[in-house]
N, C-alpha and C positions, 0 to 999 in steps of 0.2 A: 544188464544190457539196456534196460529201459532208461536208466540214468544217462548212459552214454548216448543213447538215441536222442534224448532230449537236448543234450549238449550239442550234438551235431545239428539238430534242427535250429538251435539258437546260437549258431556260431557267430552271427553278427553281434549278438549281445556280449559274447565272450571277448570278441575283438574290442568292443567298446569298453569293457571293464579293464582289459589289458592296457588299452590306450590311456584310459583315465589314470590307471596306476602309474604308467610311465610318465605322464605329465606331472603327476604329484611328486614322483621321484625326482624328475629333472628340476622342478622348482622348489624342492626342499633346500633350505639355505645351506645346511651342512653338506648335502650332496653336491650342490653347486660349488662350494668351496673346495671339496675334495677333487672334483673333476677338472676344475679350471684354475686351481692354484699353481704356484710356481713349482718347478722340479726341485725337490729338496737336495739334490746332488749339485745344483748350480747356484752359487752364491751371487753371481752377477755377470754382466757382459761389458766388454770394452770394444766399442765399434763392432759388435756382433760376435766377438770371440768370448767363449765361456771362461769364467773363473770358477772352477769346480771346488766342491767341498774338500776333495783329496788334495788339490793344489794348495788350498788355503791352510789345511791342517799341516801339510808338509812345511810350508813357509813358517807357520807359527811355531812348529816344533824346533826348527833350526834356530829361530830367534830366542826361544826359551832356553835352548842348550847354550847359546852364546851368553845369554844373561846370567845363567847359572855359573858358567865358567868365570865370569867377571865379577861374581858376587853381587849381581844386581837382581831386583825383584823380577820374578818370572810371570807375574800377573799383569793384566792390563796391556798386553802387547797386541791384542787383536786388531786394533785400528792401524797400527804401524804395519802389521803383516798385510792388511788389505791394501794400503797405499803402495807398498813395495810391489805387490802383484799387479796393481793397475799400471804402474809405471813400467814394469817389465813387459806387460802386454803391448803397451804403446811403443816401446823401443823395438820389440820383435816385429810389429807391423811396419814401422819405418824401415827397419833392417831389410825386410822382404821386399818392400816397395823399391828400394834402391838396387835390388838385384844382388845383394850380398849373400854369401853362403858361409855357414859355419860347418866345415867338414870335420871328420874325425881327426884328420891330419892337423888341421889348424887348432882344434881343441887341445890335443896333446902337446903341440909345440908351444902354445900360449899359456898352458896351465901354470908354469912356474911364475908367471907375472900376476896371477890372481892373489889378492891379499892373504887368503888362507895359507898359501904356500910361500909367497914372497917374504912374509914377515916371520917365518919359522926356519931357523937354521938347520933343524933336523932333516929337512928335505934336500939339503945340499951337502956335497962332500967337502973335504978339506981344501980342494981347489976351487970351490964355488960352483961346481957343476951340479945341475939338478938331477936327482936320483929318479929319473922317469921310469926306467925299466923295473927298478925295485918296487916303485909305487904300483905300477901296472900288475906286477906279480902278486903283490899283497892284496890288491883289489880282487884279482881273479881267484886267489886262494880263499878269500873270505866268503865267496859264494857258497862254499861247502862248509868251511871250518867255523865261520862266524856270520851267519845270515843277518844278524842284527846290525853288525858293522857295515855289511854290504848294503842293507836297506838305507842306512844313514848316508852312505856314499851316494846312492842314487838320488836321494833328496837334495843333497848338496850339489850334485852334478847339474841339476836343473837350474839352481840359483847361479852357479858358476857360468853356465852357458849364457844366461841373461846378462851377466856382467861383461862377458866377452863381447857379446853383440853390442852392448852399450859402448865399449871402448872402440870397437871397429867403426860403429856408426858415427860417433862424435869425432873420431880421428879423421874420417873422410870429410865430414862437414867442416870442421875447423881448419882443415888444410886449405880450404877455399876462401877463408876470410882474408881479405886484403884491404888496404887503405890507399886511396888515390892521392896523388900529389896535391891536388886541389883541396881535398879534405884536410890533409896535414897542414897546408898553408893557412887554411881557415882556422884551424885549431890554434895555430901559433898566433894568429891575429887576435883571437878571443882571449888568449893568455896574456898578450903583451899590451893591448890597447886598454887605456884607463880613461873613463869619462868622469869629469868633474861636474857635479850637479848641486843645485840648490833644490830643496824640497820642503813640502809641508806634509806631515803625517797626522792623520786622524786615527789615533790608537783605538783599537776595538775595546779594550778593557776600560779605558777612560770614558769612551763614548757610552758604554753600557751602564756606567754608574748614574748617568743622567737620563738615559733612554732605556727603560726596562724592556727587554725582549724575551718572549717565551717561545721556545722551540716546540712546535706541535708535532704530533705523530706524522702528519702529512708532510711537514718539512723534511723529516727524516726519510720518509718513503720516497719523496722526490729525489733526494740525494742518492739513495740506493739505486733508483732506476737509472740515474745518470752514470752509475758505475756498476753495471750488472755483473761483470766478471769478478770484480773485487768482492762482491757480496753474494757469490754463489754459496748456498748453504746446504749442508746435508741434513737429513732428518734429525731433529732434536726435540727435547721437551723442556718446557719451563716449569720447574718444580719448586714447591715450597714444602718445608717440613718443620714440625716442632718436635723437639727431642725431650723425652721424659726419662732421665736416668734413675735407676733403682739404687739410690744411695743408702747404705746401711744407716739405720737410725741409732741414736744413743743406746736404745734398748738392745739392738742387734750387736753393738759393740760390746756391751756388758755381758751379753749371752756368750759371745765368743771368748771373752776373758774367763768367764766361769768354766767354759768347756775345757780350755787349755789348763787351767789350774787343777781341774779334776784329774786330767791325764798326768799332770806333773806331780801332784801331791797326794791324791787319793788313790785312784786306781781305775782300770778299765772295766767296762761292763763284762767283757769277755772273760776276764779273770776273776769275776765276782769281787772286784775291788782289791785284789791282793797284789797286782803288778802295776806299778806306775813308772814314770820316766826316771825317777830317782833310784829305784831299787831294781830296775830291770837288768837282767844279765845278758840280754841280747839287744843292744841299742839299735843296730841297723834294722832288725826285724820289727822292733817296736815303732820306729819311725815310719817304716814302709806301711805298717798296718794302721797307724793312727795320725800321720801327718799329712797336710795338704802339699808339702814339698818333699820330694823324694830324698832318700839318704844318698849322700855324696861321699864315696870312700876316699877321695883324693886328699892329700895334704895341701894346705893352702898357706900363703904368706899372710902376715898381719894386714897388709894393704887390701887384701881381698875379703876381710872380715867385716861384719856389720859394725857400725860406729860404736854400738854399745859394748863391743868386745875389744876393740883395738888397743885401748890403754890398759886393759886388765889381763890380757891373755898371757903376757910374758911371765907374770908372777903366779899364774893360776896352777893349781895342782891337778893331776890327772883325776878325772871323775867330777871335778867342780862344775856346778851349773850356774847359769846366768839367766835372769828373767823371772817372770814374763816381761818382755819389752815389746814395743810396737815398732815394726819395720814396714813402712809404707802401709799396705792394706792387710798386714799380717800381725798376729800376736805370736811371739816366738819365745821358746825356752831353748837355750843352747847348753851342750855338755861337752867338755874337753875330754876326748878319748885317748889322744896320744900326741906326742911332739917329737920331732927329729929334724936333724939337719937335712936340707933338701938336696937331692941329686938332680943335676941338670943332665939331660941325655940328648945326644945328637943321633937321629935315626932317619931311615928312609923306608919306603914300603911300596908294595904293589897291591892294588885293590882289585879284587875279583868280586864284582857286585852281582846281584840277582834281582829278579822281578819282585817288587814289594819291599826291598831294602830302602833305607832312608836316602832320599835324593837320587835314587837309582833310576836310570832310563833303560836298563838292561831287560831283555825278555827271557834270559836263561833262567832255568829253575834253580832253586837253592841247592838241590842235589848235584846239578851239573856244575854249578859254581864251586862247590866243595871238591868235586872230582878234578876240575881244572886247577884249583889252588894246590891240592895235594900233589898232582903231577908236576907242576911248576916248582914247588918247594923241593921235591926230590932232585930235579935237574940242577937247581941252584946250590943245594947242599953238596952235590957231587962236583960241581964246578962253580964257585962263587962268582966268577967272571960273567956267568950267564944272567946275573941279576939285571944288568943293563939291557940285555936283549929281551928279558922278560917284561920290562917296562912297557913294551909295545902292546901288551895285553891288558895293561892297567886301565880301569874304568875311571880313574881320577883325572879330571881335566889337566892338561899340560904336564902330565907325569914325566914324559920323556925329556922335555925341556928342563925340568927341575931335577932330573935324575931321581925322581921319587922322594926327594928330601922334604921333611917337614920342619927342618931346622932344629934348634935347641928347645927342649920342653922341660917342664918341671911337673911334679905331681899336681901343681895348682893350675896348670894350663887347661884351657877350655878344649879338651879333646875327649873322644869316646873313652869311657872308663876302662873298657877292655884293652884298648891300645895302651893306656897309661899303666895298667896293671902288668902288661907284658914287659914294658920298659923297666918297671920297678923290680921285677923278679928275674931279670936276665942280665948277664954280664956283658961287657964290651965285646963285640965280635959275634955275638949270638945271632942266629937267624932262625925264625920259627913262624908258625901260623897262629893267628888270633882272629876270632870272630867278634864283630861288633854289629851295631845296628846298621852300619853302612855296607856290610858284606864280610868277605874273608880277606885278611891282610897278611901278606908275606912280609915280615918286618925284619930289618937288619939293624942291630944296635951298633952304631959307628963309633961313639965315644961317650964317656961319662966323667962328670966332675962334681965335687961336693960344693954346697953353698950355704945359705942362711937357714935359720930355724923356721920350720913350717909346722902346722897344727892340723890334726884330724879332729873334726868337730861334728857332732850329731845335732841337727836342728829339728826340734819338734815345733811345727808351725800350723797355725789354723788361720785360714782366710776369713777376714771380717766381711761377711756377705749379707746381703739384704735377705731378711726372713720372708717367709711366705706372706706374712701379714704386711710387710713393707711393699713387697711386689704387688700385692693385691691393691694397696693404696695407690701405687703408681698406675696400675691398670685402671682403677676407678677414675683417677685424675685424667688419664689419656682418653678414656671412654667418654667422660663428661665433656672434654674439649671437642672431640670429634662430633658428638651430638650437637653441641652448640654451634659448630661451624658447618655442619652438613647442609648443603644447598645454599650456603652463603657465598659472598664474593671473596676474591683474594684479599682485598683490603680489609674486610672484616676478619678473615682468618689471621692476617698479619697483626692487626690491631689487638685482637684478643690474646694472641701469643705474647706480644710485647707488653700488654697491660698486666698479664699474669707473670711476666718475667721468665717465660719459658725460653729455652734455647731455640732460636729461630734462624733458618737459612733459606735463601732463595736463589739457587744457581739457575741462570736463565737459559743456558744451552747445554743440557745434559745429553750426551751421545749414548746411543744404545749399547756400545761396546767399550765404554770408558772404564767399567769395572768398579770404581769407587765414587762416592759422592763427597764433594767438598764439605768439610766440617763434620763428617760422620766417620767414614772409614770403618764400618762394622761389617760383620758377616752377612748382614741383611741388605747391604747396598745393592748387590745384583738383583735381589728380589724386588726392591723398590723400583729400580730402573726397568726391569721386565714388566712390572705392573703398569708403569707409566706408558710403555710402548704397546701394551695390549690394544689390538684394533677395536675392541669394544669400549675402550676408555674414552670418556668425554671430559671436556674442560669443566672444572668444578668438582670432579670426583674426589673423594677422600677415602683413605683406608688406614688401618692400624697394623703395625708390624712389631713382632717381638724379637729382640736380639737374644740369640741363643746363649745360655750360660750366665747371663747377667740379669735378665728380667727387665732390661730397659725397653721402652716403647718408642716407636717412631710413628707419628701421625703425618701422613703425606697428603699433599693437595696438588692436583694437576692444574697449573696456572695457564699453560698454553701449549699448543702443538705446532711445531715447525716441520712442515713437510719439505722434501727436497725441492729446491728452487731458490728464489731470492729470500734473503734473510728477513725475518719479521722485524719491523722498525724498532719496536720496544726492546727486543732482545739485544740489540746492538746500540741502544741509546748511550750507554756509558762510554762506548768506544768512539762514536762519531758526533755526539752532541756538541762538543767544543768547536769542531770544524763547521758544523751546520750553523751554529749560533753566529760564528764569525761571518758566514755568508749572508745570513739574514741582516746582521749589522751593516755589512758592506753595502747591501742593497739600499738600506735607509740612508747611509752616509752619501752614497753616489747620487741618490735622488735629491738630497739637500744641496750637494755641490752643484749639480746641474741647474737646480732652481735658482741658486745664487748668482750664476753667470759671472763668476769672479774673473777679473782681468789680470790679476797678479797674485803671487804667492802671499804677499802681505795681506791682501783683502781676505783670502781664504783663512790665513792664520788667525786673523782678528775675529772672523765669524765663528770659528770653532774653539776659540780660546786657547790656542796653542802657539808655538813659535816656529820660525823658519830655521831649517838646518842645512848643512852642506856635507858632502861626502865624495870620496873617490871610489868608483865601482868599476868592476869588469865582469865579463860574462863567465869567466872561469871560477871566480870567487865572488859571487853576487851578494856580498855583505854590505848592509847599509847601517852604519853605526851599531854593529853587533848583531843585527837581525838578518837572517838569510832571506833575501827577497829577489828571486830570479826574474819575476815579472818587472820589477822596478829596474833591474839591470838591463833587461831587454828594451824597455821604454827609453832608458837613458841613451842608448845608441840609435834608437829608432826615431826619436823626436827631432825636429829641426832645432838648430842652435838658437838659444835665447827665446824659444817659444814655449808657452805653457802647455803641458801635456793634458790629455784627457785623464779623468780619475782612473787610478790603477788599483785594482783589488789585490792587495798584497797578503802575505802570510800573517802579519801582526797588525795591519791597519790599511787604510786607504790612503794612497799617496797622490800628490800633485808634484810634477817634476819640471824643472827648467835646466836643460843642458847648457853649461857655460863653455866647455871645451873638451877636446879629446886629445890625449897625448900618448905616444908610444914609448914604452919602457922595454927595450929588447932584453929578454932573459936568456940564460945559457941554453944550448940545445939546438942542433941543426935539424934540417928537414928529415934526414935519415933517422935520427934518434927519436923524433916525434912520431914518425911513421911506425917504427918498431914498438914504441910504447903504446900506441893506439891499437896495433895488431894484438899485442899481448893482453891488453885490457879487454878487448872485444872477445878474444878467445876464452878468457877466464869467465866472462859473463855469459857466453853463448850457451853453454851446456844447460845451466839452470833455467835460462830464459826460454830455450827451445823446448825443454821438457814441460815447463809450465804452459807454454803455448799449446803443446799437444794435448795436455790435460784439460785446459780451458775449452778447447774446441772439440773434444772427443764426445762421443755418445756413450756415456758411462751409466749403466743401470745397476743399481745395488738392490739385490733381493734379500739381503741377509736378515733384515727385520722380519720378513715374511717366512723365511724357511729355516732360520737358525735353530729353532727348537723342534723342527720336524725331523722324523726319522729318515736317514738316508736310505734310498732304495738300491 
């Protein structure tokens, strides 16, 4: 009680201690970051509307599924998914502002025109009518029978709704695009009128040979400020890296050759030297246990064999061996196990995949997949016509459209071994179940025919790898390099890398979500990018990364940081320097022309060491002796006849022009045709231009860099 009494007496002190602790808590950097950082569930905002993590993941999932179905890479789609969501939000906002509504009735009535359905004949009957009620029934039934498919439908439904809103929005807007009679008449005049001019051109390239011009960073910055919309930049990093590959040494090569010769001629350690590749009675097991390349049980044609075997295999005896020989980064010994005429098989299948199977996106368990496959097989065996109906359950992309067919295959085809084994061991007309790494296949053998000779071969292979000693030498080399460049400038980093002939790259605008790095494309690329975007990272920081499985090393250097805003001048130098250089040259040329006060083209030509030229130009096709010069064409019609123009800053040089005459060459096409042509052209260009305008003027906030790696709440 005495202690409690003392505390009560000193309550002011306790409050002071609590307050002090609270202050230190609030001003702790980590606590500050946790309390005031962005919501990890929100990746960004478009004019105040959230782009949530779930929305992004759904869009990315859809794109990855589409890429997989088309045989395209599924990685590196994050930035595309983001851009689609940004544009979808902008379209939805404009859609709402115009008072448009997307009701359920409109959604279902317009569904047949969405690309997903419009381009697939399976959704239409033989009369071309959309199977809407059947689709609705299948969607409703999937809520209970196939929750995974229903979830996928909901993800797609949101994307479909955005596309419908876009069609309705742009349809309403483009319907109001018109062309006045006056505008059409003016366009006809621009097309038909031709100005005959004399001119003097001071060519930028020729002038620069005698007048050296250096484009400064400030020159670039000034140009960027004049075109802020064009040079809006997302956050990026200017990275440099030196690459140190762990290339096997001659000693490593010799060690690998010795290892394969031991397995081939002497014997394995496991058998105490009694079993080798020559005398083994179980070639497939020997390969599986001792080779860096798995045993392939399929028969292959001579064209699919290594070069070392192609000319020898036809006369080889069963059991004959070849090698050791080098095949790329492998030492190989091959043994002929069997030969036979190849059977070509036409087959079709229904794939029932499960979670964890290769390329599978299914969430069903393996047990559930087996149960579904067994039930479906029983139905098909009872009534083979049910195979077509069963294709609707197939997890293979576009199975219904292709009738499940895989075409003609041979034992040499690049198919799952289990699938080919079923084809080899079953006659024409057979239907059965086969498991592979992709799931459970209900296979129907449609036809068979005999073909050319094929060969079954066991390959004992050993990869020529860098030894620990070689990897350590690479690590030492990379470590020495990073020590020599730590705290040094980028130019010193680059010079040392080039001096030592290390592989060097310097991508100037690396995005946070681009996935791979130019010139590398290793499994460590995402780690290097994440390192560069770490908020603690400073310009000039270096680090070393190890590529898994190879021992290769990457030494990275952060050259620059581009935050969201206007592009850093040096990162876009390669892109805009030629344009800016011409502008700097134009300024010098115009100053010299104005100082000369030339009264004629001849005087100007003499002063600049060039010749006078002539041309016919018009505003529709502003070509001057092969160079597109719209400003020159404009001046040709704007200057008074037989008067010397002011200097004109053109695309390829500075011009002085004298208009001699204007003549009209009436081309085919009346006012109605011209009006329709302009309307069509404007309608085609409107959609892209309108969307770009919305995006350029929107308040878009991208939080992905801050919240990407944080746990969703």
